[in-house]
TORKOL-4160 file (C-alpha; in steps of 0.2 Angstrom, whole numbers, padded with zeros to 4 digits, m for minus):
261
<pt num="1" X="m0086" Y="m0079" Z="0478"/>
<pt num="2" X="m0098" Y="m0093" Z="0477"/>
<pt num="3" X="m0117" Y="m0089" Z="0476"/>
<pt num="4" X="m0131" Y="m0099" Z="0484"/>
<pt num="5" X="m0148" Y="m0095" Z="0476"/>
<pt num="6" X="m0166" Y="m0097" Z="0482"/>
<pt num="7" X="m0182" Y="m0097" Z="0471"/>
<pt num="8" X="m0199" Y="m0090" Z="0474"/>
<pt num="9" X="m0215" Y="m0099" Z="0481"/>
<pt num="10" X="m0221" Y="m0113" Z="0469"/>
<pt num="11" X="m0206" Y="m0110" Z="0457"/>
<pt num="12" X="m0190" Y="m0120" Z="0457"/>
<pt num="13" X="m0172" Y="m0120" Z="0454"/>
<pt num="14" X="m0174" Y="m0116" Z="0436"/>
<pt num="15" X="m0179" Y="m0099" Z="0441"/>
<pt num="16" X="m0161" Y="m0093" Z="0438"/>
<pt num="17" X="m0158" Y="m0102" Z="0422"/>
<pt num="18" X="m0160" Y="m0086" Z="0412"/>
<pt num="19" X="m0148" Y="m0076" Z="0423"/>
<pt num="20" X="m0134" Y="m0088" Z="0426"/>
<pt num="21" X="m0127" Y="m0087" Z="0408"/>
<pt num="22" X="m0122" Y="m0069" Z="0411"/>
<pt num="23" X="m0111" Y="m0074" Z="0425"/>
<pt num="24" X="m0100" Y="m0088" Z="0418"/>
<pt num="25" X="m0087" Y="m0086" Z="0432"/>
<pt num="26" X="m0099" Y="m0088" Z="0446"/>
<pt num="27" X="m0100" Y="m0105" Z="0455"/>
<pt num="28" X="m0119" Y="m0104" Z="0457"/>
<pt num="29" X="m0129" Y="m0117" Z="0466"/>
<pt num="30" X="m0148" Y="m0115" Z="0464"/>
<pt num="31" X="m0158" Y="m0125" Z="0476"/>
<pt num="32" X="m0175" Y="m0133" Z="0474"/>
<pt num="33" X="m0182" Y="m0128" Z="0491"/>
<pt num="34" X="m0191" Y="m0142" Z="0501"/>
<pt num="35" X="m0207" Y="m0148" Z="0492"/>
<pt num="36" X="m0203" Y="m0138" Z="0476"/>
<pt num="37" X="m0196" Y="m0144" Z="0460"/>
<pt num="38" X="m0186" Y="m0160" Z="0461"/>
<pt num="39" X="m0184" Y="m0159" Z="0480"/>
<pt num="40" X="m0193" Y="m0172" Z="0491"/>
<pt num="41" X="m0209" Y="m0168" Z="0499"/>
<pt num="42" X="m0209" Y="m0168" Z="0518"/>
<pt num="43" X="m0216" Y="m0183" Z="0527"/>
<pt num="44" X="m0235" Y="m0185" Z="0530"/>
<pt num="45" X="m0241" Y="m0175" Z="0545"/>
<pt num="46" X="m0228" Y="m0162" Z="0544"/>
<pt num="47" X="m0229" Y="m0144" Z="0537"/>
<pt num="48" X="m0217" Y="m0131" Z="0528"/>
<pt num="49" X="m0212" Y="m0118" Z="0540"/>
<pt num="50" X="m0201" Y="m0103" Z="0534"/>
<pt num="51" X="m0189" Y="m0105" Z="0549"/>
<pt num="52" X="m0186" Y="m0123" Z="0545"/>
<pt num="53" X="m0179" Y="m0118" Z="0528"/>
<pt num="54" X="m0167" Y="m0106" Z="0536"/>
<pt num="55" X="m0159" Y="m0120" Z="0546"/>
<pt num="56" X="m0159" Y="m0131" Z="0530"/>
<pt num="57" X="m0150" Y="m0118" Z="0521"/>
<pt num="58" X="m0137" Y="m0116" Z="0534"/>
<pt num="59" X="m0134" Y="m0135" Z="0533"/>
<pt num="60" X="m0132" Y="m0134" Z="0514"/>
<pt num="61" X="m0118" Y="m0121" Z="0516"/>
<pt num="62" X="m0110" Y="m0132" Z="0529"/>
<pt num="63" X="m0111" Y="m0147" Z="0516"/>
<pt num="64" X="m0104" Y="m0136" Z="0503"/>
<pt num="65" X="m0090" Y="m0131" Z="0515"/>
<pt num="66" X="m0092" Y="m0112" Z="0510"/>
<pt num="67" X="m0084" Y="m0101" Z="0523"/>
<pt num="68" X="m0090" Y="m0086" Z="0514"/>
<pt num="69" X="m0103" Y="m0083" Z="0500"/>
<pt num="70" X="m0116" Y="m0072" Z="0492"/>
<pt num="71" X="m0134" Y="m0076" Z="0493"/>
<pt num="72" X="m0147" Y="m0073" Z="0479"/>
<pt num="73" X="m0165" Y="m0074" Z="0481"/>
<pt num="74" X="m0182" Y="m0070" Z="0472"/>
<pt num="75" X="m0198" Y="m0067" Z="0481"/>
<pt num="76" X="m0200" Y="m0080" Z="0495"/>
<pt num="77" X="m0181" Y="m0084" Z="0491"/>
<pt num="78" X="m0177" Y="m0066" Z="0495"/>
<pt num="79" X="m0186" Y="m0068" Z="0512"/>
<pt num="80" X="m0175" Y="m0083" Z="0515"/>
<pt num="81" X="m0159" Y="m0075" Z="0510"/>
<pt num="82" X="m0163" Y="m0060" Z="0521"/>
<pt num="83" X="m0165" Y="m0070" Z="0537"/>
<pt num="84" X="m0150" Y="m0082" Z="0533"/>
<pt num="85" X="m0139" Y="m0067" Z="0530"/>
<pt num="86" X="m0145" Y="m0059" Z="0547"/>
<pt num="87" X="m0142" Y="m0076" Z="0556"/>
<pt num="88" X="m0125" Y="m0080" Z="0549"/>
<pt num="89" X="m0117" Y="m0063" Z="0549"/>
<pt num="90" X="m0100" Y="m0061" Z="0541"/>
<pt num="91" X="m0102" Y="m0077" Z="0532"/>
<pt num="92" X="m0113" Y="m0069" Z="0519"/>
<pt num="93" X="m0103" Y="m0055" Z="0510"/>
<pt num="94" X="m0116" Y="m0050" Z="0497"/>
<pt num="95" X="m0134" Y="m0051" Z="0497"/>
<pt num="96" X="m0144" Y="m0049" Z="0481"/>
<pt num="97" X="m0163" Y="m0048" Z="0483"/>
<pt num="98" X="m0176" Y="m0048" Z="0469"/>
<pt num="99" X="m0193" Y="m0043" Z="0473"/>
<pt num="100" X="m0192" Y="m0046" Z="0492"/>
<pt num="101" X="m0184" Y="m0041" Z="0508"/>
<pt num="102" X="m0188" Y="m0052" Z="0523"/>
<pt num="103" X="m0203" Y="m0064" Z="0525"/>
<pt num="104" X="m0221" Y="m0059" Z="0527"/>
<pt num="105" X="m0225" Y="m0054" Z="0545"/>
<pt num="106" X="m0241" Y="m0053" Z="0555"/>
<pt num="107" X="m0246" Y="m0044" Z="0571"/>
<pt num="108" X="m0247" Y="m0053" Z="0587"/>
<pt num="109" X="m0266" Y="m0050" Z="0589"/>
<pt num="110" X="m0269" Y="m0061" Z="0573"/>
<pt num="111" X="m0261" Y="m0076" Z="0579"/>
<pt num="112" X="m0276" Y="m0086" Z="0584"/>
<pt num="113" X="m0286" Y="m0081" Z="0568"/>
<pt num="114" X="m0271" Y="m0086" Z="0557"/>
<pt num="115" X="m0268" Y="m0103" Z="0566"/>
<pt num="116" X="m0287" Y="m0107" Z="0565"/>
<pt num="117" X="m0286" Y="m0103" Z="0546"/>
<pt num="118" X="m0271" Y="m0114" Z="0544"/>
<pt num="119" X="m0279" Y="m0128" Z="0553"/>
<pt num="120" X="m0295" Y="m0127" Z="0542"/>
<pt num="121" X="m0284" Y="m0127" Z="0526"/>
<pt num="122" X="m0275" Y="m0142" Z="0533"/>
<pt num="123" X="m0291" Y="m0152" Z="0536"/>
<pt num="124" X="m0298" Y="m0148" Z="0519"/>
<pt num="125" X="m0283" Y="m0152" Z="0509"/>
<pt num="126" X="m0286" Y="m0171" Z="0507"/>
<pt num="127" X="m0303" Y="m0167" Z="0498"/>
<pt num="128" X="m0294" Y="m0156" Z="0485"/>
<pt num="129" X="m0288" Y="m0164" Z="0469"/>
<pt num="130" X="m0273" Y="m0156" Z="0460"/>
<pt num="131" X="m0275" Y="m0151" Z="0442"/>
<pt num="132" X="m0270" Y="m0164" Z="0429"/>
<pt num="133" X="m0264" Y="m0159" Z="0412"/>
<pt num="134" X="m0264" Y="m0169" Z="0396"/>
<pt num="135" X="m0251" Y="m0159" Z="0388"/>
<pt num="136" X="m0236" Y="m0148" Z="0393"/>
<pt num="137" X="m0244" Y="m0134" Z="0383"/>
<pt num="138" X="m0259" Y="m0135" Z="0394"/>
<pt num="139" X="m0248" Y="m0133" Z="0410"/>
<pt num="140" X="m0239" Y="m0118" Z="0402"/>
<pt num="141" X="m0256" Y="m0109" Z="0398"/>
<pt num="142" X="m0262" Y="m0112" Z="0416"/>
<pt num="143" X="m0246" Y="m0105" Z="0423"/>
<pt num="144" X="m0246" Y="m0090" Z="0411"/>
<pt num="145" X="m0264" Y="m0086" Z="0417"/>
<pt num="146" X="m0259" Y="m0087" Z="0435"/>
<pt num="147" X="m0246" Y="m0073" Z="0434"/>
<pt num="148" X="m0238" Y="m0061" Z="0422"/>
<pt num="149" X="m0223" Y="m0069" Z="0414"/>
<pt num="150" X="m0216" Y="m0071" Z="0396"/>
<pt num="151" X="m0220" Y="m0088" Z="0389"/>
<pt num="152" X="m0202" Y="m0092" Z="0388"/>
<pt num="153" X="m0200" Y="m0089" Z="0407"/>
<pt num="154" X="m0215" Y="m0100" Z="0410"/>
<pt num="155" X="m0208" Y="m0114" Z="0399"/>
<pt num="156" X="m0192" Y="m0114" Z="0409"/>
<pt num="157" X="m0201" Y="m0116" Z="0426"/>
<pt num="158" X="m0213" Y="m0129" Z="0419"/>
<pt num="159" X="m0199" Y="m0140" Z="0412"/>
<pt num="160" X="m0193" Y="m0143" Z="0430"/>
<pt num="161" X="m0210" Y="m0141" Z="0438"/>
<pt num="162" X="m0220" Y="m0155" Z="0430"/>
<pt num="163" X="m0221" Y="m0173" Z="0434"/>
<pt num="164" X="m0229" Y="m0188" Z="0426"/>
<pt num="165" X="m0242" Y="m0199" Z="0433"/>
<pt num="166" X="m0254" Y="m0212" Z="0425"/>
<pt num="167" X="m0268" Y="m0199" Z="0422"/>
<pt num="168" X="m0256" Y="m0186" Z="0414"/>
<pt num="169" X="m0245" Y="m0171" Z="0420"/>
<pt num="170" X="m0246" Y="m0163" Z="0437"/>
<pt num="171" X="m0235" Y="m0150" Z="0447"/>
<pt num="172" X="m0221" Y="m0158" Z="0457"/>
<pt num="173" X="m0224" Y="m0145" Z="0471"/>
<pt num="174" X="m0231" Y="m0152" Z="0487"/>
<pt num="175" X="m0250" Y="m0146" Z="0489"/>
<pt num="176" X="m0246" Y="m0143" Z="0507"/>
<pt num="177" X="m0236" Y="m0128" Z="0501"/>
<pt num="178" X="m0252" Y="m0119" Z="0498"/>
<pt num="179" X="m0258" Y="m0120" Z="0516"/>
<pt num="180" X="m0255" Y="m0104" Z="0526"/>
<pt num="181" X="m0241" Y="m0104" Z="0539"/>
<pt num="182" X="m0246" Y="m0109" Z="0556"/>
<pt num="183" X="m0235" Y="m0096" Z="0564"/>
<pt num="184" X="m0228" Y="m0080" Z="0557"/>
<pt num="185" X="m0213" Y="m0069" Z="0563"/>
<pt num="186" X="m0218" Y="m0052" Z="0570"/>
<pt num="187" X="m0213" Y="m0037" Z="0560"/>
<pt num="188" X="m0201" Y="m0032" Z="0575"/>
<pt num="189" X="m0193" Y="m0049" Z="0573"/>
<pt num="190" X="m0191" Y="m0047" Z="0554"/>
<pt num="191" X="m0183" Y="m0029" Z="0556"/>
<pt num="192" X="m0171" Y="m0036" Z="0569"/>
<pt num="193" X="m0165" Y="m0049" Z="0557"/>
<pt num="194" X="m0163" Y="m0036" Z="0543"/>
<pt num="195" X="m0153" Y="m0024" Z="0555"/>
<pt num="196" X="m0142" Y="m0039" Z="0559"/>
<pt num="197" X="m0136" Y="m0041" Z="0541"/>
<pt num="198" X="m0118" Y="m0036" Z="0539"/>
<pt num="199" X="m0117" Y="m0040" Z="0520"/>
<pt num="200" X="m0118" Y="m0027" Z="0506"/>
<pt num="201" X="m0136" Y="m0028" Z="0500"/>
<pt num="202" X="m0144" Y="m0025" Z="0483"/>
<pt num="203" X="m0163" Y="m0024" Z="0482"/>
<pt num="204" X="m0170" Y="m0025" Z="0465"/>
<pt num="205" X="m0188" Y="m0020" Z="0464"/>
<pt num="206" X="m0199" Y="m0023" Z="0448"/>
<pt num="207" X="m0207" Y="m0007" Z="0441"/>
<pt num="208" X="m0222" Y="m0016" Z="0434"/>
<pt num="209" X="m0224" Y="m0029" Z="0448"/>
<pt num="210" X="m0241" Y="m0038" Z="0450"/>
<pt num="211" X="m0237" Y="m0040" Z="0469"/>
<pt num="212" X="m0241" Y="m0023" Z="0474"/>
<pt num="213" X="m0246" Y="m0028" Z="0492"/>
<pt num="214" X="m0227" Y="m0032" Z="0494"/>
<pt num="215" X="m0221" Y="m0016" Z="0488"/>
<pt num="216" X="m0226" Y="m0005" Z="0503"/>
<pt num="217" X="m0219" Y="m0018" Z="0515"/>
<pt num="218" X="m0203" Y="m0019" Z="0506"/>
<pt num="219" X="m0200" Y="0000" Z="0505"/>
<pt num="220" X="m0205" Y="0001" Z="0523"/>
<pt num="221" X="m0190" Y="m0010" Z="0528"/>
<pt num="222" X="m0177" Y="m0002" Z="0517"/>
<pt num="223" X="m0172" Y="0010" Z="0530"/>
<pt num="224" X="m0166" Y="m0004" Z="0541"/>
<pt num="225" X="m0153" Y="m0010" Z="0529"/>
<pt num="226" X="m0136" Y="m0004" Z="0534"/>
<pt num="227" X="m0127" Y="m0006" Z="0517"/>
<pt num="228" X="m0141" Y="m0004" Z="0504"/>
<pt num="229" X="m0141" Y="m0002" Z="0485"/>
<pt num="230" X="m0160" Y="m0001" Z="0479"/>
<pt num="231" X="m0164" Y="m0002" Z="0461"/>
<pt num="232" X="m0181" Y="m0001" Z="0452"/>
<pt num="233" X="m0179" Y="m0010" Z="0435"/>
<pt num="234" X="m0192" Y="m0012" Z="0421"/>
<pt num="235" X="m0201" Y="m0028" Z="0421"/>
<pt num="236" X="m0214" Y="m0038" Z="0431"/>
<pt num="237" X="m0212" Y="m0049" Z="0447"/>
<pt num="238" X="m0201" Y="m0062" Z="0438"/>
<pt num="239" X="m0190" Y="m0049" Z="0429"/>
<pt num="240" X="m0175" Y="m0060" Z="0432"/>
<pt num="241" X="m0182" Y="m0073" Z="0420"/>
<pt num="242" X="m0191" Y="m0060" Z="0408"/>
<pt num="243" X="m0177" Y="m0047" Z="0408"/>
<pt num="244" X="m0161" Y="m0056" Z="0413"/>
<pt num="245" X="m0149" Y="m0045" Z="0404"/>
<pt num="246" X="m0156" Y="m0029" Z="0413"/>
<pt num="247" X="m0155" Y="m0038" Z="0430"/>
<pt num="248" X="m0138" Y="m0045" Z="0426"/>
<pt num="249" X="m0131" Y="m0027" Z="0423"/>
<pt num="250" X="m0138" Y="m0021" Z="0440"/>
<pt num="251" X="m0130" Y="m0036" Z="0449"/>
<pt num="252" X="m0113" Y="m0034" Z="0440"/>
<pt num="253" X="m0112" Y="m0015" Z="0444"/>
<pt num="254" X="m0116" Y="m0019" Z="0462"/>
<pt num="255" X="m0103" Y="m0033" Z="0464"/>
<pt num="256" X="m0090" Y="m0023" Z="0455"/>
<pt num="257" X="m0093" Y="m0008" Z="0466"/>
<pt num="258" X="m0091" Y="m0018" Z="0482"/>
<pt num="259" X="m0076" Y="m0028" Z="0476"/>
<pt num="260" X="m0067" Y="m0011" Z="0472"/>
<pt num="261" X="m0073" Y="m0005" Z="0489"/>
């Protein structure tokens, strides 16, 4: 079964480099999502909306000519994988979600406030200068400070995530990715997409995650998954990079159980 993988926000396709060697028989395609890693930035005047990425993933599957597949996602990528699985039905046979289950939602009464916030961020973006690093080690230290990851994991992401300009090294990711979404799905819409998933689902939650605000949201959605295997494993938010062997064991057990079934 081929596997299509999606990384988290401001990460890149190297997110699964530590996990992939444990599955030498997989045909694993890991994407740089739009504006991330080596993917192009969107044209001027356009933004990055979550729903657009769902359609782009569907186009990738058509280009690959995969009639059936498994999806693997981390964090933002888990949100993308969730919705793609709900949208494409039986085409997705297994769904492996690490630290995520669906995208962030917002209540309808906040729509005006959130749109205004997004507009203000959009208008202020040209005045912001992205950080420039003189050495790769400086970038590694900055990324380490931003989140709890082992240095080896940071180095894996940084290798693909940095680009060279005349002044030094900068992140390849499009600064527009930091702007809040102009429009969010409602929680009812997210739950409907979760309920529409026909695939077998493995949700891996990190015991020591530093994204606690997501934990309550994730757990509140678990009851809407039809075919669920929920595992809490040691490690932080990037446990698939920091503790790949443990994560690989959980994934292998999940796949073997479902293949036998």
